[in-house]
PyMOL Python script that loads the backbone (N, CA, C, O; Angstrom):
from pymol import cmd

cmd.read_pdbstr("""\
ATOM      1  N   MET A   1      31.141 181.129 -41.569  1.00  0.00           N
ATOM      2  CA  MET A   1      31.831 180.322 -40.583  1.00  0.00           C
ATOM      3  C   MET A   1      30.988 180.275 -39.324  1.00  0.00           C
ATOM      4  O   MET A   1      30.525 181.309 -38.841  1.00  0.00           O
ATOM      5  N   ASN A   2      30.791 179.100 -38.801  1.00  0.00           N
ATOM      6  CA  ASN A   2      30.044 178.931 -37.555  1.00  0.00           C
ATOM      7  C   ASN A   2      31.010 178.844 -36.382  1.00  0.00           C
ATOM      8  O   ASN A   2      31.881 177.975 -36.343  1.00  0.00           O
ATOM      9  N   PHE A   3      30.848 179.745 -35.439  1.00  0.00           N
ATOM     10  CA  PHE A   3      31.656 179.749 -34.229  1.00  0.00           C
ATOM     11  C   PHE A   3      30.777 179.327 -33.061  1.00  0.00           C
ATOM     12  O   PHE A   3      29.566 179.545 -33.073  1.00  0.00           O
ATOM     13  N   GLU A   4      31.391 178.729 -32.062  1.00  0.00           N
ATOM     14  CA  GLU A   4      30.675 178.312 -30.862  1.00  0.00           C
ATOM     15  C   GLU A   4      31.177 179.104 -29.666  1.00  0.00           C
ATOM     16  O   GLU A   4      32.337 179.513 -29.622  1.00  0.00           O
ATOM     17  N   LEU A   5      30.297 179.316 -28.701  1.00  0.00           N
ATOM     18  CA  LEU A   5      30.702 179.992 -27.478  1.00  0.00           C
ATOM     19  C   LEU A   5      31.837 179.222 -26.815  1.00  0.00           C
ATOM     20  O   LEU A   5      31.857 177.991 -26.836  1.00  0.00           O
ATOM     21  N   TYR A   6      32.759 179.934 -26.239  1.00  0.00           N
ATOM     22  CA  TYR A   6      33.928 179.424 -25.504  1.00  0.00           C
ATOM     23  C   TYR A   6      34.950 178.744 -26.400  1.00  0.00           C
ATOM     24  O   TYR A   6      35.856 178.065 -25.917  1.00  0.00           O
ATOM     25  N   GLN A   7      34.803 178.925 -27.694  1.00  0.00           N
ATOM     26  CA  GLN A   7      35.790 178.432 -28.653  1.00  0.00           C
ATOM     27  C   GLN A   7      36.975 179.391 -28.645  1.00  0.00           C
ATOM     28  O   GLN A   7      36.790 180.604 -28.550  1.00  0.00           O
ATOM     29  N   ARG A   8      38.178 178.860 -28.744  1.00  0.00           N
ATOM     30  CA  ARG A   8      39.358 179.706 -28.912  1.00  0.00           C
ATOM     31  C   ARG A   8      39.455 180.106 -30.374  1.00  0.00           C
ATOM     32  O   ARG A   8      39.269 179.284 -31.270  1.00  0.00           O
ATOM     33  N   VAL A   9      39.745 181.363 -30.600  1.00  0.00           N
ATOM     34  CA  VAL A   9      39.854 181.909 -31.949  1.00  0.00           C
ATOM     35  C   VAL A   9      41.103 182.783 -32.022  1.00  0.00           C
ATOM     36  O   VAL A   9      41.686 183.135 -30.996  1.00  0.00           O
ATOM     37  N   ALA A  10      41.505 183.128 -33.238  1.00  0.00           N
ATOM     38  CA  ALA A  10      42.628 184.032 -33.450  1.00  0.00           C
ATOM     39  C   ALA A  10      42.128 185.311 -34.099  1.00  0.00           C
ATOM     40  O   ALA A  10      41.171 185.292 -34.873  1.00  0.00           O
ATOM     41  N   LEU A  11      42.776 186.414 -33.782  1.00  0.00           N
ATOM     42  CA  LEU A  11      42.437 187.687 -34.410  1.00  0.00           C
ATOM     43  C   LEU A  11      42.928 187.711 -35.850  1.00  0.00           C
ATOM     44  O   LEU A  11      44.005 187.199 -36.154  1.00  0.00           O
ATOM     45  N   ASN A  12      42.134 188.306 -36.733  1.00  0.00           N
ATOM     46  CA  ASN A  12      42.502 188.490 -38.144  1.00  0.00           C
ATOM     47  C   ASN A  12      43.181 189.834 -38.393  1.00  0.00           C
ATOM     48  O   ASN A  12      43.646 190.098 -39.501  1.00  0.00           O
ATOM     49  N   CYS A  13      43.240 190.685 -37.365  1.00  0.00           N
ATOM     50  CA  CYS A  13      43.809 192.021 -37.548  1.00  0.00           C
ATOM     51  C   CYS A  13      44.346 192.522 -36.214  1.00  0.00           C
ATOM     52  O   CYS A  13      44.020 191.982 -35.157  1.00  0.00           O
ATOM     53  N   ASP A  14      45.169 193.556 -36.276  1.00  0.00           N
ATOM     54  CA  ASP A  14      45.675 194.191 -35.064  1.00  0.00           C
ATOM     55  C   ASP A  14      44.570 195.021 -34.419  1.00  0.00           C
ATOM     56  O   ASP A  14      43.742 195.611 -35.113  1.00  0.00           O
ATOM     57  N   LEU A  15      44.563 195.063 -33.099  1.00  0.00           N
ATOM     58  CA  LEU A  15      43.689 195.957 -32.332  1.00  0.00           C
ATOM     59  C   LEU A  15      44.610 196.849 -31.510  1.00  0.00           C
ATOM     60  O   LEU A  15      44.853 196.588 -30.332  1.00  0.00           O
ATOM     61  N   ASP A  16      45.116 197.896 -32.136  1.00  0.00           N
ATOM     62  CA  ASP A  16      46.136 198.742 -31.527  1.00  0.00           C
ATOM     63  C   ASP A  16      45.706 199.328 -30.188  1.00  0.00           C
ATOM     64  O   ASP A  16      46.525 199.461 -29.278  1.00  0.00           O
ATOM     65  N   GLU A  17      44.436 199.678 -30.060  1.00  0.00           N
ATOM     66  CA  GLU A  17      43.971 200.305 -28.817  1.00  0.00           C
ATOM     67  C   GLU A  17      44.073 199.364 -27.618  1.00  0.00           C
ATOM     68  O   GLU A  17      44.050 199.816 -26.473  1.00  0.00           O
ATOM     69  N   TYR A  18      44.185 198.054 -27.875  1.00  0.00           N
ATOM     70  CA  TYR A  18      44.338 197.058 -26.806  1.00  0.00           C
ATOM     71  C   TYR A  18      45.708 196.391 -26.836  1.00  0.00           C
ATOM     72  O   TYR A  18      45.953 195.464 -26.064  1.00  0.00           O
ATOM     73  N   GLN A  19      46.597 196.837 -27.701  1.00  0.00           N
ATOM     74  CA  GLN A  19      47.927 196.263 -27.894  1.00  0.00           C
ATOM     75  C   GLN A  19      47.846 194.788 -28.313  1.00  0.00           C
ATOM     76  O   GLN A  19      48.727 193.996 -27.977  1.00  0.00           O
ATOM     77  N   LEU A  20      46.789 194.426 -29.044  1.00  0.00           N
ATOM     78  CA  LEU A  20      46.620 193.065 -29.533  1.00  0.00           C
ATOM     79  C   LEU A  20      47.019 193.008 -31.001  1.00  0.00           C
ATOM     80  O   LEU A  20      46.828 193.970 -31.746  1.00  0.00           O
ATOM     81  N   LYS A  21      47.570 191.882 -31.403  1.00  0.00           N
ATOM     82  CA  LYS A  21      48.092 191.716 -32.753  1.00  0.00           C
ATOM     83  C   LYS A  21      47.369 190.591 -33.491  1.00  0.00           C
ATOM     84  O   LYS A  21      46.813 189.676 -32.884  1.00  0.00           O
ATOM     85  N   LYS A  22      47.396 190.690 -34.812  1.00  0.00           N
ATOM     86  CA  LYS A  22      46.864 189.621 -35.654  1.00  0.00           C
ATOM     87  C   LYS A  22      47.510 188.309 -35.221  1.00  0.00           C
ATOM     88  O   LYS A  22      48.729 188.230 -35.065  1.00  0.00           O
ATOM     89  N   GLY A  23      46.693 187.294 -35.031  1.00  0.00           N
ATOM     90  CA  GLY A  23      47.190 185.988 -34.599  1.00  0.00           C
ATOM     91  C   GLY A  23      47.077 185.744 -33.108  1.00  0.00           C
ATOM     92  O   GLY A  23      47.190 184.601 -32.664  1.00  0.00           O
ATOM     93  N   ASP A  24      46.855 186.804 -32.312  1.00  0.00           N
ATOM     94  CA  ASP A  24      46.660 186.595 -30.880  1.00  0.00           C
ATOM     95  C   ASP A  24      45.408 185.745 -30.664  1.00  0.00           C
ATOM     96  O   ASP A  24      44.441 185.837 -31.420  1.00  0.00           O
ATOM     97  N   VAL A  25      45.443 184.928 -29.632  1.00  0.00           N
ATOM     98  CA  VAL A  25      44.356 183.988 -29.350  1.00  0.00           C
ATOM     99  C   VAL A  25      43.450 184.567 -28.269  1.00  0.00           C
ATOM    100  O   VAL A  25      43.918 185.169 -27.303  1.00  0.00           O
ATOM    101  N   ALA A  26      42.149 184.373 -28.450  1.00  0.00           N
ATOM    102  CA  ALA A  26      41.148 184.826 -27.489  1.00  0.00           C
ATOM    103  C   ALA A  26      40.065 183.757 -27.379  1.00  0.00           C
ATOM    104  O   ALA A  26      39.998 182.832 -28.189  1.00  0.00           O
ATOM    105  N   THR A  27      39.220 183.902 -26.362  1.00  0.00           N
ATOM    106  CA  THR A  27      38.081 183.009 -26.179  1.00  0.00           C
ATOM    107  C   THR A  27      36.812 183.764 -26.527  1.00  0.00           C
ATOM    108  O   THR A  27      36.577 184.858 -26.015  1.00  0.00           O
ATOM    109  N   LEU A  28      36.000 183.194 -27.387  1.00  0.00           N
ATOM    110  CA  LEU A  28      34.722 183.783 -27.786  1.00  0.00           C
ATOM    111  C   LEU A  28      33.718 183.573 -26.662  1.00  0.00           C
ATOM    112  O   LEU A  28      33.378 182.434 -26.342  1.00  0.00           O
ATOM    113  N   ILE A  29      33.238 184.667 -26.056  1.00  0.00           N
ATOM    114  CA  ILE A  29      32.342 184.508 -24.900  1.00  0.00           C
ATOM    115  C   ILE A  29      30.906 184.963 -25.149  1.00  0.00           C
ATOM    116  O   ILE A  29      30.029 184.698 -24.327  1.00  0.00           O
ATOM    117  N   ASP A  30      30.649 185.643 -26.267  1.00  0.00           N
ATOM    118  CA  ASP A  30      29.264 186.030 -26.559  1.00  0.00           C
ATOM    119  C   ASP A  30      29.175 186.574 -27.979  1.00  0.00           C
ATOM    120  O   ASP A  30      30.177 186.953 -28.584  1.00  0.00           O
ATOM    121  N   PHE A  31      27.950 186.600 -28.491  1.00  0.00           N
ATOM    122  CA  PHE A  31      27.645 187.219 -29.780  1.00  0.00           C
ATOM    123  C   PHE A  31      26.769 188.432 -29.521  1.00  0.00           C
ATOM    124  O   PHE A  31      25.938 188.416 -28.613  1.00  0.00           O
ATOM    125  N   VAL A  32      26.952 189.495 -30.320  1.00  0.00           N
ATOM    126  CA  VAL A  32      26.137 190.695 -30.161  1.00  0.00           C
ATOM    127  C   VAL A  32      25.664 191.162 -31.541  1.00  0.00           C
ATOM    128  O   VAL A  32      26.444 191.190 -32.493  1.00  0.00           O
ATOM    129  N   PRO A  33      24.391 191.525 -31.641  1.00  0.00           N
ATOM    130  CA  PRO A  33      23.895 192.026 -32.923  1.00  0.00           C
ATOM    131  C   PRO A  33      24.401 193.441 -33.170  1.00  0.00           C
ATOM    132  O   PRO A  33      24.658 194.190 -32.227  1.00  0.00           O
ATOM    133  N   HIS A  34      24.542 193.800 -34.429  1.00  0.00           N
ATOM    134  CA  HIS A  34      24.910 195.166 -34.800  1.00  0.00           C
ATOM    135  C   HIS A  34      23.685 196.046 -34.597  1.00  0.00           C
ATOM    136  O   HIS A  34      22.580 195.636 -34.952  1.00  0.00           O
ATOM    137  N   PRO A  35      23.844 197.239 -34.040  1.00  0.00           N
ATOM    138  CA  PRO A  35      22.671 198.089 -33.774  1.00  0.00           C
ATOM    139  C   PRO A  35      21.946 198.561 -35.031  1.00  0.00           C
ATOM    140  O   PRO A  35      20.786 198.967 -34.954  1.00  0.00           O
ATOM    141  N   SER A  36      22.608 198.516 -36.188  1.00  0.00           N
ATOM    142  CA  SER A  36      21.975 198.974 -37.434  1.00  0.00           C
ATOM    143  C   SER A  36      21.861 197.846 -38.452  1.00  0.00           C
ATOM    144  O   SER A  36      21.894 198.093 -39.658  1.00  0.00           O
ATOM    145  N   ASN A  37      21.729 196.619 -37.979  1.00  0.00           N
ATOM    146  CA  ASN A  37      21.605 195.436 -38.830  1.00  0.00           C
ATOM    147  C   ASN A  37      22.838 195.186 -39.690  1.00  0.00           C
ATOM    148  O   ASN A  37      22.736 194.584 -40.759  1.00  0.00           O
ATOM    149  N   GLY A  38      23.991 195.640 -39.238  1.00  0.00           N
ATOM    150  CA  GLY A  38      25.249 195.354 -39.929  1.00  0.00           C
ATOM    151  C   GLY A  38      25.793 194.005 -39.499  1.00  0.00           C
ATOM    152  O   GLY A  38      25.053 193.131 -39.046  1.00  0.00           O
ATOM    153  N   GLU A  39      27.080 193.855 -39.649  1.00  0.00           N
ATOM    154  CA  GLU A  39      27.742 192.584 -39.324  1.00  0.00           C
ATOM    155  C   GLU A  39      27.640 192.261 -37.831  1.00  0.00           C
ATOM    156  O   GLU A  39      27.807 193.132 -36.978  1.00  0.00           O
ATOM    157  N   GLN A  40      27.362 190.998 -37.541  1.00  0.00           N
ATOM    158  CA  GLN A  40      27.276 190.532 -36.163  1.00  0.00           C
ATOM    159  C   GLN A  40      28.628 190.726 -35.477  1.00  0.00           C
ATOM    160  O   GLN A  40      29.676 190.584 -36.106  1.00  0.00           O
ATOM    161  N   GLY A  41      28.594 191.048 -34.194  1.00  0.00           N
ATOM    162  CA  GLY A  41      29.814 191.196 -33.416  1.00  0.00           C
ATOM    163  C   GLY A  41      30.017 190.035 -32.477  1.00  0.00           C
ATOM    164  O   GLY A  41      29.118 189.219 -32.271  1.00  0.00           O
ATOM    165  N   CYS A  42      31.196 189.966 -31.912  1.00  0.00           N
ATOM    166  CA  CYS A  42      31.465 188.935 -30.911  1.00  0.00           C
ATOM    167  C   CYS A  42      32.308 189.539 -29.790  1.00  0.00           C
ATOM    168  O   CYS A  42      33.154 190.405 -30.011  1.00  0.00           O
ATOM    169  N   VAL A  43      32.047 189.052 -28.593  1.00  0.00           N
ATOM    170  CA  VAL A  43      32.775 189.478 -27.413  1.00  0.00           C
ATOM    171  C   VAL A  43      33.874 188.455 -27.168  1.00  0.00           C
ATOM    172  O   VAL A  43      33.618 187.254 -27.088  1.00  0.00           O
ATOM    173  N   LEU A  44      35.106 188.951 -27.049  1.00  0.00           N
ATOM    174  CA  LEU A  44      36.256 188.082 -26.840  1.00  0.00           C
ATOM    175  C   LEU A  44      36.911 188.404 -25.516  1.00  0.00           C
ATOM    176  O   LEU A  44      37.008 189.568 -25.126  1.00  0.00           O
ATOM    177  N   GLU A  45      37.359 187.368 -24.825  1.00  0.00           N
ATOM    178  CA  GLU A  45      38.189 187.560 -23.641  1.00  0.00           C
ATOM    179  C   GLU A  45      39.594 187.103 -23.983  1.00  0.00           C
ATOM    180  O   GLU A  45      39.798 186.009 -24.508  1.00  0.00           O
ATOM    181  N   VAL A  46      40.554 187.954 -23.677  1.00  0.00           N
ATOM    182  CA  VAL A  46      41.951 187.690 -24.002  1.00  0.00           C
ATOM    183  C   VAL A  46      42.699 187.425 -22.698  1.00  0.00           C
ATOM    184  O   VAL A  46      42.527 188.141 -21.712  1.00  0.00           O
ATOM    185  N   PHE A  47      43.525 186.392 -22.710  1.00  0.00           N
ATOM    186  CA  PHE A  47      44.288 185.990 -21.532  1.00  0.00           C
ATOM    187  C   PHE A  47      45.777 186.119 -21.814  1.00  0.00           C
ATOM    188  O   PHE A  47      46.211 186.003 -22.960  1.00  0.00           O
ATOM    189  N   ASN A  48      46.567 186.361 -20.755  1.00  0.00           N
ATOM    190  CA  ASN A  48      48.017 186.354 -20.939  1.00  0.00           C
ATOM    191  C   ASN A  48      48.518 184.905 -20.897  1.00  0.00           C
ATOM    192  O   ASN A  48      47.725 183.972 -20.770  1.00  0.00           O
ATOM    193  N   ALA A  49      49.818 184.728 -21.004  1.00  0.00           N
ATOM    194  CA  ALA A  49      50.403 183.385 -21.097  1.00  0.00           C
ATOM    195  C   ALA A  49      50.201 182.547 -19.835  1.00  0.00           C
ATOM    196  O   ALA A  49      50.282 181.320 -19.889  1.00  0.00           O
ATOM    197  N   THR A  50      49.940 183.202 -18.697  1.00  0.00           N
ATOM    198  CA  THR A  50      49.724 182.450 -17.463  1.00  0.00           C
ATOM    199  C   THR A  50      48.252 182.281 -17.120  1.00  0.00           C
ATOM    200  O   THR A  50      47.916 181.786 -16.044  1.00  0.00           O
ATOM    201  N   GLY A  51      47.365 182.694 -18.037  1.00  0.00           N
ATOM    202  CA  GLY A  51      45.937 182.455 -17.860  1.00  0.00           C
ATOM    203  C   GLY A  51      45.155 183.566 -17.186  1.00  0.00           C
ATOM    204  O   GLY A  51      43.982 183.376 -16.862  1.00  0.00           O
ATOM    205  N   GLU A  52      45.776 184.733 -16.961  1.00  0.00           N
ATOM    206  CA  GLU A  52      45.062 185.863 -16.370  1.00  0.00           C
ATOM    207  C   GLU A  52      44.341 186.636 -17.462  1.00  0.00           C
ATOM    208  O   GLU A  52      44.899 186.877 -18.533  1.00  0.00           O
ATOM    209  N   SER A  53      43.112 187.021 -17.194  1.00  0.00           N
ATOM    210  CA  SER A  53      42.342 187.819 -18.151  1.00  0.00           C
ATOM    211  C   SER A  53      42.958 189.210 -18.252  1.00  0.00           C
ATOM    212  O   SER A  53      43.194 189.863 -17.236  1.00  0.00           O
ATOM    213  N   ILE A  54      43.219 189.665 -19.487  1.00  0.00           N
ATOM    214  CA  ILE A  54      43.824 190.983 -19.666  1.00  0.00           C
ATOM    215  C   ILE A  54      42.943 191.942 -20.456  1.00  0.00           C
ATOM    216  O   ILE A  54      43.177 193.150 -20.430  1.00  0.00           O
ATOM    217  N   ALA A  55      41.938 191.432 -21.157  1.00  0.00           N
ATOM    218  CA  ALA A  55      41.067 192.320 -21.932  1.00  0.00           C
ATOM    219  C   ALA A  55      39.791 191.600 -22.328  1.00  0.00           C
ATOM    220  O   ALA A  55      39.773 190.388 -22.543  1.00  0.00           O
ATOM    221  N   VAL A  56      38.728 192.382 -22.417  1.00  0.00           N
ATOM    222  CA  VAL A  56      37.478 191.930 -23.021  1.00  0.00           C
ATOM    223  C   VAL A  56      37.169 192.939 -24.112  1.00  0.00           C
ATOM    224  O   VAL A  56      37.058 194.136 -23.848  1.00  0.00           O
ATOM    225  N   VAL A  57      37.030 192.454 -25.341  1.00  0.00           N
ATOM    226  CA  VAL A  57      36.839 193.339 -26.489  1.00  0.00           C
ATOM    227  C   VAL A  57      35.663 192.861 -27.332  1.00  0.00           C
ATOM    228  O   VAL A  57      35.304 191.684 -27.311  1.00  0.00           O
ATOM    229  N   ILE A  58      35.075 193.785 -28.068  1.00  0.00           N
ATOM    230  CA  ILE A  58      34.017 193.454 -29.016  1.00  0.00           C
ATOM    231  C   ILE A  58      34.526 193.781 -30.408  1.00  0.00           C
ATOM    232  O   ILE A  58      34.981 194.895 -30.666  1.00  0.00           O
ATOM    233  N   VAL A  59      34.448 192.801 -31.309  1.00  0.00           N
ATOM    234  CA  VAL A  59      34.923 192.978 -32.683  1.00  0.00           C
ATOM    235  C   VAL A  59      33.887 192.395 -33.643  1.00  0.00           C
ATOM    236  O   VAL A  59      33.083 191.551 -33.247  1.00  0.00           O
ATOM    237  N   PRO A  60      33.901 192.840 -34.903  1.00  0.00           N
ATOM    238  CA  PRO A  60      33.052 192.188 -35.907  1.00  0.00           C
ATOM    239  C   PRO A  60      33.487 190.729 -36.069  1.00  0.00           C
ATOM    240  O   PRO A  60      34.664 190.407 -35.912  1.00  0.00           O
ATOM    241  N   ILE A  61      32.561 189.878 -36.375  1.00  0.00           N
ATOM    242  CA  ILE A  61      32.876 188.456 -36.483  1.00  0.00           C
ATOM    243  C   ILE A  61      33.900 188.175 -37.584  1.00  0.00           C
ATOM    244  O   ILE A  61      34.591 187.157 -37.540  1.00  0.00           O
ATOM    245  N   SER A  62      34.004 189.068 -38.571  1.00  0.00           N
ATOM    246  CA  SER A  62      34.995 188.882 -39.630  1.00  0.00           C
ATOM    247  C   SER A  62      36.424 189.138 -39.139  1.00  0.00           C
ATOM    248  O   SER A  62      37.380 188.838 -39.854  1.00  0.00           O
ATOM    249  N   ASP A  63      36.581 189.684 -37.937  1.00  0.00           N
ATOM    250  CA  ASP A  63      37.910 189.949 -37.378  1.00  0.00           C
ATOM    251  C   ASP A  63      38.492 188.752 -36.638  1.00  0.00           C
ATOM    252  O   ASP A  63      39.566 188.857 -36.045  1.00  0.00           O
ATOM    253  N   ILE A  64      37.797 187.608 -36.664  1.00  0.00           N
ATOM    254  CA  ILE A  64      38.323 186.411 -36.001  1.00  0.00           C
ATOM    255  C   ILE A  64      38.352 185.239 -36.974  1.00  0.00           C
ATOM    256  O   ILE A  64      37.662 185.235 -37.993  1.00  0.00           O
ATOM    257  N   LYS A  65      39.166 184.248 -36.632  1.00  0.00           N
ATOM    258  CA  LYS A  65      39.217 183.023 -37.427  1.00  0.00           C
ATOM    259  C   LYS A  65      39.405 181.855 -36.482  1.00  0.00           C
ATOM    260  O   LYS A  65      39.936 182.026 -35.385  1.00  0.00           O
ATOM    261  N   PRO A  66      38.979 180.675 -36.887  1.00  0.00           N
ATOM    262  CA  PRO A  66      39.170 179.513 -36.020  1.00  0.00           C
ATOM    263  C   PRO A  66      40.638 179.114 -35.983  1.00  0.00           C
ATOM    264  O   PRO A  66      41.392 179.402 -36.912  1.00  0.00           O
ATOM    265  N   LEU A  67      41.034 178.454 -34.915  1.00  0.00           N
ATOM    266  CA  LEU A  67      42.387 177.900 -34.836  1.00  0.00           C
ATOM    267  C   LEU A  67      42.434 176.628 -35.678  1.00  0.00           C
ATOM    268  O   LEU A  67      41.436 175.918 -35.802  1.00  0.00           O
ATOM    269  N   ARG A  68      43.592 176.349 -36.249  1.00  0.00           N
ATOM    270  CA  ARG A  68      43.777 175.179 -37.118  1.00  0.00           C
ATOM    271  C   ARG A  68      44.836 174.245 -36.524  1.00  0.00           C
ATOM    272  O   ARG A  68      45.698 174.676 -35.758  1.00  0.00           O
ATOM    273  N   ASN A  69      44.757 172.980 -36.882  1.00  0.00           N
ATOM    274  CA  ASN A  69      45.692 171.978 -36.369  1.00  0.00           C
ATOM    275  C   ASN A  69      47.135 172.243 -36.771  1.00  0.00           C
ATOM    276  O   ASN A  69      48.050 171.821 -36.063  1.00  0.00           O
ATOM    277  N   HIS A  70      47.362 172.922 -37.875  1.00  0.00           N
ATOM    278  CA  HIS A  70      48.724 173.162 -38.344  1.00  0.00           C
ATOM    279  C   HIS A  70      49.338 174.443 -37.770  1.00  0.00           C
ATOM    280  O   HIS A  70      50.432 174.834 -38.176  1.00  0.00           O
ATOM    281  N   GLU A  71      48.645 175.103 -36.826  1.00  0.00           N
ATOM    282  CA  GLU A  71      49.141 176.333 -36.213  1.00  0.00           C
ATOM    283  C   GLU A  71      49.681 176.041 -34.812  1.00  0.00           C
ATOM    284  O   GLU A  71      49.249 175.094 -34.155  1.00  0.00           O
ATOM    285  N   ILE A  72      50.637 176.874 -34.360  1.00  0.00           N
ATOM    286  CA  ILE A  72      51.181 176.724 -33.011  1.00  0.00           C
ATOM    287  C   ILE A  72      51.088 178.062 -32.282  1.00  0.00           C
ATOM    288  O   ILE A  72      50.981 179.116 -32.907  1.00  0.00           O
ATOM    289  N   PHE A  73      51.131 178.003 -30.946  1.00  0.00           N
ATOM    290  CA  PHE A  73      51.128 179.212 -30.134  1.00  0.00           C
ATOM    291  C   PHE A  73      52.511 179.841 -30.124  1.00  0.00           C
ATOM    292  O   PHE A  73      53.521 179.163 -30.316  1.00  0.00           O
ATOM    293  N   SER A  74      52.538 181.137 -29.900  1.00  0.00           N
ATOM    294  CA  SER A  74      53.783 181.883 -29.774  1.00  0.00           C
ATOM    295  C   SER A  74      53.614 182.843 -28.601  1.00  0.00           C
ATOM    296  O   SER A  74      52.488 183.200 -28.254  1.00  0.00           O
ATOM    297  N   VAL A  75      54.709 183.260 -27.993  1.00  0.00           N
ATOM    298  CA  VAL A  75      54.646 184.183 -26.866  1.00  0.00           C
ATOM    299  C   VAL A  75      55.353 185.477 -27.263  1.00  0.00           C
ATOM    300  O   VAL A  75      56.426 185.457 -27.867  1.00  0.00           O
ATOM    301  N   ARG A  76      54.726 186.607 -26.910  1.00  0.00           N
ATOM    302  CA  ARG A  76      55.322 187.914 -27.150  1.00  0.00           C
ATOM    303  C   ARG A  76      54.990 188.797 -25.965  1.00  0.00           C
ATOM    304  O   ARG A  76      54.044 188.524 -25.227  1.00  0.00           O
ATOM    305  N   SER A  77      55.758 189.845 -25.783  1.00  0.00           N
ATOM    306  CA  SER A  77      55.519 190.778 -24.696  1.00  0.00           C
ATOM    307  C   SER A  77      54.374 191.702 -25.084  1.00  0.00           C
ATOM    308  O   SER A  77      54.290 192.154 -26.226  1.00  0.00           O
ATOM    309  N   LEU A  78      53.503 191.976 -24.141  1.00  0.00           N
ATOM    310  CA  LEU A  78      52.395 192.899 -24.378  1.00  0.00           C
ATOM    311  C   LEU A  78      52.866 194.347 -24.293  1.00  0.00           C
ATOM    312  O   LEU A  78      52.229 195.238 -24.855  1.00  0.00           O
ATOM    313  N   VAL A  79      53.957 194.586 -23.606  1.00  0.00           N
ATOM    314  CA  VAL A  79      54.489 195.938 -23.464  1.00  0.00           C
ATOM    315  C   VAL A  79      55.889 196.001 -24.061  1.00  0.00           C
ATOM    316  O   VAL A  79      56.613 195.006 -24.095  1.00  0.00           O
ATOM    317  N   GLU A  80      56.252 197.179 -24.525  1.00  0.00           N
ATOM    318  CA  GLU A  80      57.600 197.404 -25.044  1.00  0.00           C
ATOM    319  C   GLU A  80      58.565 197.506 -23.877  1.00  0.00           C
ATOM    320  O   GLU A  80      58.300 198.223 -22.912  1.00  0.00           O
ATOM    321  N   ILE A  81      59.676 196.800 -23.956  1.00  0.00           N
ATOM    322  CA  ILE A  81      60.689 196.843 -22.872  1.00  0.00           C
ATOM    323  C   ILE A  81      61.942 197.505 -23.397  1.00  0.00           C
ATOM    324  O   ILE A  81      62.919 197.648 -22.662  1.00  0.00           O
TER     325      ILE A  81
END
""", "prot")
cmd.dss("prot")
cmd.show_as("cartoon", "prot")
cmd.util.cbc("prot")
cmd.orient("prot")
């Protein structure tokens, strides 16, 4: 899959350490090589519903997927209330 910088993508898995869930949307802001010639990584910036940056994370490129026309956004709380 070819991804472009600043493309919106969705997570393929939960990132518990950041309270992010599969399906959360992020912006791809950079690519990073694996230090041991493994899978390429990507730097993602995650925003809340009002557009504030809440996290910058690095994940393997297989942990993201492109957004599709048949998908819609959803809102959830980042913290347990």
